[in-house]
TORPA-4810 file (N, C-alpha, C, O; in nm, 3 decimals):
<nodes>
NODE_1_0.091_-0.095_-0.011_0.014_0.007_0.026_0.097_0.132_0.007_0.193_0.164_0.078_X
NODE_2_0.045_0.209_-0.109_0.120_0.341_-0.096_0.057_0.465_-0.061_-0.049_0.503_-0.110_X
NODE_3_0.122_0.528_0.024_0.041_0.688_0.016_0.118_0.794_-0.033_0.221_0.813_0.033_X
NODE_4_0.103_0.862_-0.120_0.159_0.969_-0.173_0.273_0.910_-0.195_0.368_0.952_-0.129_X
NODE_5_0.294_0.821_-0.273_0.425_0.737_-0.306_0.484_0.700_-0.207_0.605_0.699_-0.226_X
NODE_6_0.452_0.665_-0.101_0.547_0.651_-0.009_0.504_0.524_0.015_0.382_0.515_0.030_X
NODE_7_0.593_0.382_0.027_0.555_0.256_0.094_0.530_0.256_0.225_0.528_0.365_0.283_X
NODE_8_0.509_0.150_0.288_0.507_0.083_0.465_0.629_0.126_0.501_0.656_0.209_0.587_X
NODE_9_0.720_0.050_0.412_0.865_0.035_0.498_0.931_0.187_0.495_1.009_0.205_0.589_X
NODE_10_0.917_0.292_0.413_0.960_0.413_0.401_0.895_0.479_0.494_0.965_0.546_0.570_X
NODE_11_0.751_0.480_0.513_0.661_0.517_0.634_0.729_0.503_0.774_0.766_0.593_0.850_X
NODE_12_0.738_0.360_0.791_0.802_0.299_0.936_0.934_0.374_0.937_0.963_0.400_1.053_X
NODE_13_1.033_0.421_0.846_1.132_0.465_0.864_1.135_0.623_0.890_1.222_0.680_0.956_X
NODE_14_1.034_0.681_0.832_1.053_0.818_0.879_0.962_0.833_1.027_0.965_0.947_1.075_X
NODE_15_0.905_0.759_1.080_0.837_0.760_1.190_0.951_0.746_1.283_0.954_0.829_1.375_X
NODE_16_1.046_0.658_1.278_1.126_0.613_1.369_1.203_0.754_1.365_1.196_0.817_1.471_X
NODE_17_1.272_0.809_1.268_1.361_0.917_1.242_1.303_1.020_1.359_1.363_1.060_1.459_X
NODE_18_1.140_1.058_1.310_1.089_1.173_1.383_1.082_1.113_1.525_1.100_1.207_1.603_X
NODE_19_1.069_1.031_1.573_1.053_0.992_1.710_1.177_1.019_1.785_1.169_1.071_1.897_X
NODE_20_1.326_0.979_1.717_1.438_1.020_1.743_1.468_1.141_1.784_1.515_1.165_1.895_X
NODE_21_1.441_1.232_1.690_1.450_1.371_1.644_1.339_1.435_1.712_1.367_1.551_1.744_X
NODE_22_1.238_1.403_1.741_1.130_1.527_1.840_1.099_1.429_1.954_1.035_1.493_2.037_X
NODE_23_1.114_1.322_1.990_1.107_1.302_2.121_0.973_1.237_2.128_0.894_1.246_2.033_X
NODE_24_0.940_1.164_2.251_0.786_1.127_2.246_0.681_1.216_2.285_0.567_1.175_2.266_X
NODE_25_0.700_1.351_2.345_0.619_1.466_2.367_0.573_1.540_2.256_0.456_1.569_2.231_X
NODE_26_0.696_1.574_2.178_0.661_1.660_2.060_0.647_1.569_1.923_0.634_1.620_1.812_X
NODE_27_0.652_1.424_1.947_0.598_1.356_1.847_0.442_1.361_1.832_0.377_1.374_1.728_X
NODE_28_0.394_1.347_1.972_0.222_1.373_1.970_0.176_1.477_1.918_0.085_1.476_1.835_X
NODE_29_0.246_1.600_1.967_0.197_1.725_1.874_0.229_1.725_1.738_0.148_1.789_1.671_X
NODE_30_0.318_1.674_1.679_0.354_1.683_1.526_0.248_1.577_1.496_0.200_1.597_1.384_X
NODE_31_0.195_1.469_1.559_0.105_1.402_1.488_-0.014_1.452_1.477_-0.073_1.452_1.369_X
NODE_32_-0.077_1.515_1.611_-0.197_1.605_1.597_-0.199_1.713_1.459_-0.288_1.717_1.374_X
NODE_33_-0.094_1.786_1.463_-0.087_1.901_1.383_-0.092_1.825_1.235_-0.189_1.845_1.162_X
NODE_34_0.000_1.749_1.199_-0.036_1.652_1.072_-0.151_1.614_1.042_-0.186_1.657_0.932_X
NODE_35_-0.236_1.542_1.103_-0.342_1.490_1.124_-0.453_1.595_1.082_-0.524_1.582_0.982_X
NODE_36_-0.459_1.683_1.157_-0.548_1.835_1.138_-0.544_1.871_0.984_-0.637_1.870_0.903_X
NODE_37_-0.406_1.905_0.966_-0.382_1.946_0.826_-0.404_1.839_0.735_-0.461_1.889_0.638_X
NODE_38_-0.389_1.730_0.719_-0.453_1.626_0.622_-0.581_1.621_0.627_-0.633_1.616_0.515_X
NODE_39_-0.655_1.620_0.718_-0.793_1.663_0.712_-0.852_1.787_0.663_-0.967_1.794_0.619_X
NODE_40_-0.768_1.888_0.671_-0.818_2.000_0.617_-0.800_1.987_0.452_-0.889_2.018_0.373_X
NODE_41_-0.703_1.949_0.422_-0.680_1.906_0.294_-0.769_1.802_0.228_-0.808_1.827_0.114_X
NODE_42_-0.805_1.688_0.286_-0.895_1.612_0.236_-1.033_1.647_0.225_-1.103_1.585_0.145_X
NODE_43_-1.089_1.749_0.303_-1.227_1.784_0.327_-1.244_1.909_0.239_-1.354_1.963_0.228_X
NODE_44_-1.117_1.962_0.168_-1.140_2.095_0.094_-1.181_2.071_-0.010_-1.158_1.963_-0.064_X
NODE_45_-1.259_2.177_-0.072_-1.306_2.184_-0.244_-1.202_2.150_-0.304_-1.200_2.038_-0.356_X
NODE_46_-1.078_2.245_-0.313_-0.957_2.186_-0.370_-0.950_2.039_-0.415_-0.943_2.008_-0.534_X
NODE_47_-0.951_1.941_-0.305_-0.885_1.816_-0.292_-1.023_1.742_-0.361_-1.004_1.629_-0.406_X
NODE_48_-1.139_1.790_-0.369_-1.243_1.696_-0.444_-1.228_1.745_-0.565_-1.220_1.653_-0.646_X
NODE_49_-1.221_1.853_-0.614_-1.182_1.908_-0.769_-1.093_1.804_-0.831_-1.126_1.719_-0.914_X
NODE_50_-0.965_1.826_-0.772_-0.850_1.752_-0.781_-0.892_1.609_-0.813_-0.861_1.559_-0.922_X
NODE_51_-0.966_1.537_-0.715_-0.974_1.401_-0.781_-1.094_1.381_-0.856_-1.086_1.275_-0.918_X
NODE_52_-1.183_1.431_-0.872_-1.287_1.434_-0.972_-1.218_1.465_-1.096_-1.226_1.373_-1.178_X
NODE_53_-1.138_1.589_-1.142_-1.054_1.577_-1.251_-0.963_1.465_-1.261_-0.960_1.418_-1.375_X
NODE_54_-0.890_1.409_-1.177_-0.819_1.277_-1.214_-0.902_1.155_-1.230_-0.859_1.053_-1.285_X
NODE_55_-1.030_1.169_-1.178_-1.106_1.062_-1.212_-1.147_1.067_-1.386_-1.148_0.980_-1.473_X
NODE_56_-1.172_1.176_-1.385_-1.212_1.216_-1.563_-1.101_1.170_-1.653_-1.110_1.101_-1.754_X
NODE_57_-0.985_1.227_-1.594_-0.892_1.188_-1.691_-0.870_1.043_-1.678_-0.871_0.990_-1.790_X
NODE_58_-0.854_0.971_-1.595_-0.839_0.805_-1.631_-0.950_0.757_-1.687_-0.928_0.650_-1.744_X
NODE_59_-1.090_0.803_-1.695_-1.194_0.763_-1.781_-1.194_0.823_-1.941_-1.261_0.785_-2.037_X
NODE_60_-1.131_0.891_-1.938_-1.145_1.001_-2.065_-1.124_0.893_-2.204_-1.209_0.874_-2.290_X
NODE_61_-1.008_0.839_-2.200_-0.994_0.724_-2.311_-1.102_0.627_-2.353_-1.112_0.595_-2.471_X
NODE_62_-1.187_0.577_-2.258_-1.298_0.491_-2.288_-1.421_0.579_-2.335_-1.495_0.554_-2.430_X
NODE_63_-1.426_0.671_-2.261_-1.539_0.759_-2.289_-1.548_0.810_-2.448_-1.653_0.835_-2.509_X
NODE_64_-1.400_0.820_-2.504_-1.399_0.899_-2.627_-1.406_0.758_-2.722_-1.468_0.768_-2.829_X
NODE_65_-1.346_0.630_-2.687_-1.373_0.521_-2.749_-1.554_0.493_-2.795_-1.601_0.445_-2.898_X
NODE_66_-1.618_0.544_-2.677_-1.737_0.489_-2.666_-1.821_0.583_-2.778_-1.903_0.540_-2.859_X
NODE_67_-1.783_0.715_-2.763_-1.864_0.834_-2.844_-1.805_0.791_-2.995_-1.879_0.774_-3.092_X
NODE_68_-1.664_0.776_-2.998_-1.667_0.732_-3.160_-1.721_0.599_-3.213_-1.755_0.585_-3.330_X
NODE_69_-1.726_0.501_-3.122_-1.829_0.401_-3.152_-1.951_0.441_-3.187_-1.999_0.378_-3.281_X
NODE_70_-2.015_0.524_-3.143_-2.167_0.583_-3.138_-2.167_0.633_-3.287_-2.240_0.591_-3.377_X
NODE_71_-2.082_0.721_-3.297_-2.080_0.802_-3.419_-2.055_0.722_-3.541_-2.111_0.749_-3.647_X
NODE_72_-1.962_0.614_-3.524_-1.933_0.507_-3.642_-2.040_0.438_-3.668_-2.062_0.433_-3.789_X
NODE_73_-2.126_0.376_-3.596_-2.255_0.297_-3.606_-2.354_0.421_-3.662_-2.430_0.373_-3.746_X
NODE_74_-2.372_0.527_-3.647_-2.472_0.623_-3.692_-2.425_0.624_-3.839_-2.504_0.583_-3.924_X
NODE_75_-2.309_0.664_-3.873_-2.238_0.677_-3.994_-2.261_0.543_-4.082_-2.272_0.549_-4.204_X
NODE_76_-2.267_0.424_-4.011_-2.280_0.291_-4.107_-2.441_0.307_-4.129_-2.482_0.282_-4.242_X
NODE_77_-2.523_0.342_-4.042_-2.663_0.340_-4.049_-2.709_0.407_-4.176_-2.769_0.349_-4.265_X
NODE_78_-2.667_0.562_-4.177_-2.674_0.660_-4.275_-2.625_0.582_-4.403_-2.694_0.602_-4.503_X
NODE_79_-2.549_0.522_-4.413_-2.478_0.463_-4.531_-2.559_0.346_-4.581_-2.583_0.325_-4.700_X
NODE_80_-2.595_0.278_-4.489_-2.695_0.142_-4.536_-2.837_0.218_-4.567_-2.904_0.157_-4.651_X
NODE_81_-2.890_0.321_-4.525_-3.013_0.370_-4.582_-2.995_0.430_-4.698_-3.078_0.407_-4.787_X
NODE_82_-2.885_0.517_-4.725_-2.855_0.535_-4.861_-2.831_0.424_-4.958_-2.890_0.438_-5.065_X
NODE_83_-2.745_0.300_-4.942_-2.756_0.218_-5.007_-2.898_0.163_-5.041_-2.915_0.129_-5.158_X
NODE_84_-2.971_0.153_-4.980_-3.072_0.096_-5.012_-3.169_0.189_-5.109_-3.246_0.144_-5.194_X
NODE_85_-3.153_0.300_-5.084_-3.221_0.415_-5.148_-3.198_0.384_-5.305_-3.281_0.367_-5.394_X
NODE_86_-3.063_0.381_-5.308_-2.987_0.357_-5.414_-3.015_0.227_-5.504_-3.004_0.228_-5.627_X
NODE_87_-3.040_0.150_-5.451_-3.072_-0.007_-5.515_-3.233_0.006_-5.524_-3.281_-0.084_-5.593_X
NODE_88_-3.322_0.090_-5.473_-3.461_0.104_-5.473_-3.477_0.190_-5.586_-3.588_0.174_-5.637_X
NODE_89_-3.400_0.281_-5.649_-3.403_0.385_-5.718_-3.460_0.337_-5.867_-3.431_0.225_-5.910_X
NODE_90_-3.537_0.422_-5.936_-3.610_0.374_-6.067_-3.492_0.385_-6.175_-3.502_0.315_-6.276_X
NODE_91_-3.408_0.449_-6.162_-3.319_0.472_-6.231_-3.198_0.362_-6.253_-3.106_0.369_-6.171_X
NODE_92_-3.188_0.263_-6.355_-3.107_0.169_-6.321_-2.929_0.169_-6.352_-2.840_0.086_-6.331_X
NODE_93_-2.931_0.274_-6.399_-2.801_0.335_-6.458_-2.723_0.395_-6.342_-2.601_0.414_-6.352_X
NODE_94_-2.781_0.421_-6.249_-2.713_0.451_-6.111_-2.617_0.319_-6.034_-2.513_0.327_-5.969_X
NODE_95_-2.694_0.206_-6.070_-2.656_0.109_-6.004_-2.493_0.049_-6.050_-2.409_-0.012_-5.983_X
NODE_96_-2.492_0.090_-6.172_-2.365_0.029_-6.266_-2.276_0.178_-6.277_-2.315_0.292_-6.302_X
NODE_97_-2.154_0.131_-6.252_-2.032_0.225_-6.298_-2.018_0.205_-6.447_-2.020_0.091_-6.494_X
NODE_98_-2.004_0.311_-6.524_-2.002_0.265_-6.662_-1.876_0.325_-6.692_-1.837_0.430_-6.642_X
NODE_99_-1.806_0.248_-6.786_-1.662_0.256_-6.817_-1.671_0.311_-6.997_-1.770_0.282_-7.064_X
NODE_100_-1.575_0.377_-7.045_-1.584_0.402_-7.196_-1.605_0.285_-7.292_-1.659_0.294_-7.402_X
NODE_101_-1.554_0.173_-7.236_-1.581_0.051_-7.334_-1.704_-0.051_-7.293_-1.717_-0.163_-7.343_X
NODE_102_-1.788_0.004_-7.201_-1.917_-0.056_-7.183_-2.026_0.005_-7.202_-2.041_0.115_-7.149_X
NODE_103_-2.118_-0.043_-7.272_-2.256_0.030_-7.342_-2.310_0.079_-7.241_-2.257_0.051_-7.134_X
NODE_104_-2.448_0.177_-7.241_-2.498_0.184_-7.131_-2.585_0.093_-7.084_-2.592_-0.011_-7.150_X
NODE_105_-2.647_0.100_-6.999_-2.744_-0.063_-6.933_-2.880_-0.026_-7.006_-2.974_-0.107_-7.006_X
NODE_106_-2.888_0.078_-7.058_-3.048_0.089_-7.079_-3.065_0.028_-7.214_-3.178_-0.001_-7.253_X
NODE_107_-2.941_0.004_-7.298_-2.916_-0.003_-7.454_-2.836_-0.143_-7.436_-2.727_-0.165_-7.383_X
NODE_108_-2.937_-0.238_-7.505_-2.841_-0.371_-7.531_-2.726_-0.357_-7.598_-2.705_-0.250_-7.655_X
NODE_109_-2.645_-0.444_-7.603_-2.497_-0.443_-7.654_-2.552_-0.508_-7.788_-2.638_-0.594_-7.803_X
NODE_110_-2.464_-0.428_-7.896_-2.468_-0.493_-8.015_-2.341_-0.462_-8.063_-2.292_-0.359_-8.017_X
NODE_111_-2.260_-0.541_-8.163_-2.163_-0.522_-8.213_-2.178_-0.405_-8.332_-2.287_-0.378_-8.383_X
NODE_112_-2.077_-0.354_-8.361_-2.079_-0.245_-8.476_-2.107_-0.315_-8.595_-2.059_-0.426_-8.616_X
NODE_113_-2.189_-0.253_-8.680_-2.259_-0.287_-8.813_-2.119_-0.266_-8.899_-2.022_-0.191_-8.888_X
NODE_114_-2.162_-0.381_-8.998_-2.011_-0.398_-9.103_-2.067_-0.298_-9.196_-2.187_-0.298_-9.225_X
NODE_115_-1.985_-0.215_-9.242_-2.022_-0.100_-9.361_-2.011_-0.186_-9.472_-1.941_-0.287_-9.466_X
NODE_116_-2.087_-0.148_-9.591_-2.069_-0.219_-9.735_-1.977_-0.098_-9.814_-2.019_-0.009_-9.887_X
NODE_117_-1.870_-0.120_-9.783_-1.757_-0.044_-9.882_-1.738_-0.166_-9.961_-1.745_-0.281_-9.919_X
NODE_118_-1.711_-0.120_-10.098_-1.689_-0.166_-10.196_-1.532_-0.205_-10.227_-1.465_-0.134_-10.303_X
NODE_119_-1.474_-0.325_-10.161_-1.321_-0.351_-10.144_-1.292_-0.476_-10.266_-1.367_-0.572_-10.281_X
NODE_120_-1.197_-0.456_-10.328_-1.153_-0.533_-10.399_-1.079_-0.677_-10.322_-0.990_-0.679_-10.237_X
NODE_121_-1.156_-0.799_-10.388_-1.082_-0.886_-10.288_-0.947_-0.922_-10.354_-0.906_-0.894_-10.467_X
NODE_122_-0.881_-0.999_-10.245_-0.717_-1.017_-10.282_-0.707_-1.116_-10.412_-0.596_-1.123_-10.465_X
NODE_123_-0.780_-1.167_-10.451_-0.789_-1.274_-10.578_-0.753_-1.198_-10.671_-0.660_-1.232_-10.744_X
NODE_124_-0.819_-1.078_-10.690_-0.804_-1.012_-10.829_-0.708_-0.909_-10.825_-0.716_-0.820_-10.741_X
NODE_125_-0.597_-0.915_-10.928_-0.468_-0.821_-10.929_-0.543_-0.685_-10.931_-0.653_-0.661_-10.980_X
NODE_126_-0.477_-0.619_-10.881_-0.465_-0.445_-10.895_-0.400_-0.415_-10.993_-0.293_-0.470_-11.019_X
NODE_127_-0.460_-0.310_-11.075_-0.377_-0.244_-11.180_-0.334_-0.101_-11.135_-0.403_-0.009_-11.092_X
NODE_128_-0.196_-0.107_-11.158_-0.165_0.042_-11.112_-0.095_0.094_-11.212_-0.024_0.020_-11.280_X
NODE_129_-0.104_0.230_-11.237_-0.030_0.298_-11.334_0.083_0.372_-11.289_0.083_0.450_-11.193_X
NODE_130_0.204_0.336_-11.380_0.341_0.377_-11.360_0.381_0.481_-11.411_0.320_0.507_-11.515_X
NODE_131_0.454_0.550_-11.385_0.511_0.688_-11.422_0.481_0.710_-11.595_0.468_0.819_-11.651_X
NODE_132_0.477_0.635_-11.630_0.468_0.665_-11.806_0.291_0.671_-11.856_0.242_0.708_-11.963_X
NODE_133_0.230_0.620_-11.739_0.101_0.596_-11.770_0.036_0.471_-11.837_-0.072_0.464_-11.896_X
NODE_134_0.126_0.378_-11.814_0.102_0.237_-11.878_0.071_0.155_-11.764_0.149_0.142_-11.669_X
NODE_135_-0.058_0.092_-11.774_-0.125_-0.001_-11.667_-0.053_-0.142_-11.661_-0.046_-0.198_-11.770_X
NODE_136_-0.008_-0.198_-11.573_0.051_-0.343_-11.550_-0.013_-0.386_-11.398_-0.043_-0.308_-11.307_X
NODE_137_-0.024_-0.525_-11.400_-0.057_-0.606_-11.291_0.053_-0.591_-11.174_0.174_-0.605_-11.190_X
NODE_138_-0.010_-0.562_-11.060_0.078_-0.552_-10.968_0.093_-0.652_-10.855_0.180_-0.636_-10.770_X
</nodes>
């Protein structure tokens, strides 16, 4: 057991030194004076405020964690409500993130149509004109 940071063995040592220095008669007076002083300190408003502040500082981390958990649960509830509202929304395009490669959800995907350009088949030789204006097979 410690009182003001002083253990039992240290307290006994201080009492023995005080008894030797003060003597038995002065020791009684010193004890009464110290007792009155300690009683006035313990019953004072300053000591009560000190104890209350000390108690609040010891419980502060738990209080802060409790408040943070309450706020986090409120944020999660709001997030869940917003998520449900988004899922229940009538606009289906909100539910899917669109990238440039994906078509909008409201339109079915269809591959690009082939253009009907007239191209020569590779089996038919192309005829090119050379510098002199004559045509020959390439």
